[in-house]
C-alpha positions in Angstrom: 142.4 124.2 93.7 144.9 123.5 91.2 145.3 127.2 91.1 146.7 130.6 90.2 144.4 131.4 92.5 147.0 131.2 95.6 150.3 131.2 93.6 149.6 134.6 91.9 146.0 135.4 93.7 146.8 135.2 97.0 149.0 138.0 96.7 146.1 140.2 96.1 144.9 139.4 99.6 148.5 139.1 101.0 149.1 142.5 100.2 146.3 144.1 102.2 148.2 142.5 105.4 151.8 144.0 104.3 150.1 147.5 103.6 151.8 150.5 104.5 155.7 148.8 103.9 157.4 149.8 100.8 157.1 148.2 97.8 159.6 146.1 96.3 162.1 147.8 94.0 164.0 146.1 91.4 163.2 142.8 92.6 161.6 140.6 95.5 163.4 140.8 98.5 165.0 137.5 100.2 162.5 135.1 101.4 163.6 134.5 105.1 164.8 131.1 106.4 162.5 128.3 106.2 161.4 127.9 109.9 158.3 126.1 110.1 157.9 122.5 111.4 155.2 120.5 110.6 152.7 120.2 113.2 152.3 116.4 114.3 149.6 117.1 117.3 146.9 119.3 117.9 147.8 122.6 118.9 147.2 126.6 118.9 148.6 129.1 116.6 148.3 132.5 118.6 149.4 135.1 115.6 147.9 133.8 112.2 147.3 135.6 109.3 143.8 134.8 107.8 142.9 135.9 104.5 140.0 134.9 101.9 139.6 133.8 98.2 136.5 133.2 96.3 135.1 133.2 92.3 135.0 136.7 91.4 131.8 137.8 90.1 131.2 138.9 86.5 128.7 141.7 87.5 131.9 143.4 89.4 132.9 144.6 86.2 132.3 146.8 83.4 135.1 146.6 80.9 134.8 146.0 76.8 133.2 143.0 76.2 135.6 140.9 74.6 135.7 136.9 73.1 138.2 134.8 74.9 140.1 131.5 74.1 138.4 128.6 75.3 134.8 130.1 76.3 131.8 131.4 74.5 130.4 134.5 73.9 131.8 138.1 75.2 132.6 138.9 78.6 134.3 141.9 80.5 137.7 142.4 79.4 139.0 143.3 82.8 137.1 140.2 84.1 138.8 138.2 82.1 142.9 139.5 82.3 142.8 142.3 84.8 144.3 142.2 88.2 141.3 141.3 90.1 139.8 139.0 87.5 139.9 135.4 86.4 143.4 135.1 85.1 144.7 136.6 88.5 142.1 134.8 90.8 141.8 131.5 89.0 137.9 131.0 89.4 134.9 133.5 88.0 131.4 133.4 88.6 129.6 134.7 85.2 126.2 136.4 84.9 124.9 133.1 83.6 125.7 131.2 87.2 128.4 129.0 85.4 132.1 128.6 86.7 135.1 129.9 84.8 138.4 129.0 85.2 141.8 130.1 84.5 143.2 127.5 82.0 147.0 128.4 81.5 149.5 128.8 80.6 150.5 129.5 83.5 153.6 131.3 82.7 152.0 133.9 80.8 153.2 136.7 83.2 151.7 140.0 84.3 152.5 143.6 83.3 152.1 147.0 85.2 150.4 150.2 84.1 153.5 151.3 82.0 154.1 147.7 80.5 156.7 146.5 82.3 156.8 143.0 83.5 156.2 142.6 87.1 155.8 139.1 89.5 154.3 138.6 92.7 156.5 138.7 95.8 156.1 136.6 99.1 155.7 139.4 101.0 152.5 140.4 99.0 154.5 143.2 96.9 155.2 143.1 93.2 158.8 142.9 92.0 158.2 146.1 89.3 155.2 147.5 90.5 151.3 146.4 91.0 149.8 144.3 88.0 147.6 146.2 85.4 147.0 143.3 82.7 148.1 139.8 81.8 151.2 140.2 79.8 149.9 138.1 76.7 145.9 137.7 76.6 145.6 136.3 73.2 147.9 133.0 74.8 145.4 132.8 77.9 142.5 130.2 77.9 139.6 129.4 80.1 137.1 127.0 80.6 133.6 126.5 82.2 133.4 123.6 85.3 132.2 123.2 88.4 133.8 125.4 91.3 136.7 124.0 92.8 135.6 123.2 96.4 132.7 123.7 98.4 132.1 127.1 99.9 133.1 127.6 103.8 134.7 123.9 103.9 138.2 124.4 102.7 141.2 126.4 103.7 144.6 126.9 102.2 147.3 126.0 104.4 151.5 125.9 104.2 151.7 122.1 103.7 155.1 122.3 105.5 153.4 123.3 108.7 149.7 122.2 108.4 149.3 118.4 107.1 146.8 117.8 104.3 143.3 116.9 105.4 144.2 118.4 108.7 141.0 119.7 110.2 141.4 123.9 111.0 139.2 125.7 113.4 139.3 129.8 113.4 137.0 131.2 116.0 137.0 134.3 114.1 134.7 132.2 111.5 131.9 131.2 114.2 129.5 133.1 112.8 129.8 132.3 109.3 128.2 128.9 107.7 131.5 127.4 108.6 130.7 127.6 112.1 134.6 127.8 112.7 135.8 124.9 111.1 137.2 124.0 107.8 139.9 121.1 106.1 143.0 122.2 105.1 142.7 120.8 100.9 144.4 123.5 99.4 147.8 125.2 99.1 149.9 128.0 96.8 153.2 129.7 96.4 151.9 133.1 98.4 151.1 130.6 101.7 153.8 130.7 103.9 154.0 129.6 107.6 150.9 130.5 110.0 149.0 131.7 106.9 145.3 130.4 106.4 143.4 131.3 103.0 139.5 130.7 103.6 137.6 129.7 100.7 134.1 131.3 100.9 131.2 132.2 98.8 131.5 135.4 96.9 130.6 138.6 98.9 128.2 141.0 97.5 130.9 143.5 96.4 134.6 142.8 95.6 136.6 143.4 98.9 139.4 141.8 100.0 140.0 140.9 103.8 142.4 139.9 106.1 143.0 139.6 109.6 146.0 139.6 111.5 147.1 137.8 115.0 144.0 135.4 114.9 144.0 132.4 116.9 143.9 129.2 115.0 143.6 125.5 116.2 145.0 122.6 113.8 144.0 119.1 114.5 146.3 117.0 112.1 144.5 113.9 110.8 144.3 110.9 113.0 143.2 113.0 116.1 140.0 114.4 117.4 139.3 117.8 117.7 138.9 119.7 121.5 137.3 123.1 120.0 134.1 124.6 119.4 132.6 128.0 119.2 131.2 129.4 122.0 127.2 128.7 122.8 125.1 131.3 121.7 122.8 133.1 124.6 
């Protein structure tokens, strides 16, 4: 997805995996040295972080209805501009069943509850506290269009580790419509190392899930897959 969905939005999902650690104060902590090495043969990763992203449903929000640049009608302000809305996640599912996309500008930024500028860190924290609103809503534009990918088929990866187009097997997802298998077709600034972000159908309620220490099998293009979900008794 050409998205803020991972450059900004996956920060919200990653934050759940880093819960309990202190927030960054006055800026982001230094990023550790890049030790990722591109996977060139099928291999298992044993301590992967798996998160999820999806279009956010308009029905989850109850803010004041407002008009927005690029789309017709009125929609909840928090669905459009809030920290869990379309501007943050990059994609939303309207009450009318249509998909709405953030269309920039991508440098608009975020502010916290006190109106101070804040930005996402690689750790899942924020440089000056959690975001509360888009910094300049009047600049933001949206568009209507088809969803970015098919649900339960795509995973976002760190392309320094996982080659684009690789097949990725995540046993924790054997009981989903994916049957454990995804294709590495997306990426983003918050996806670092053995972090995999699954694109799934929106759940019934807004819940951000993350799974630590997962086993993940990566099959680069040109190799045969040699993993499968256990047979059901």
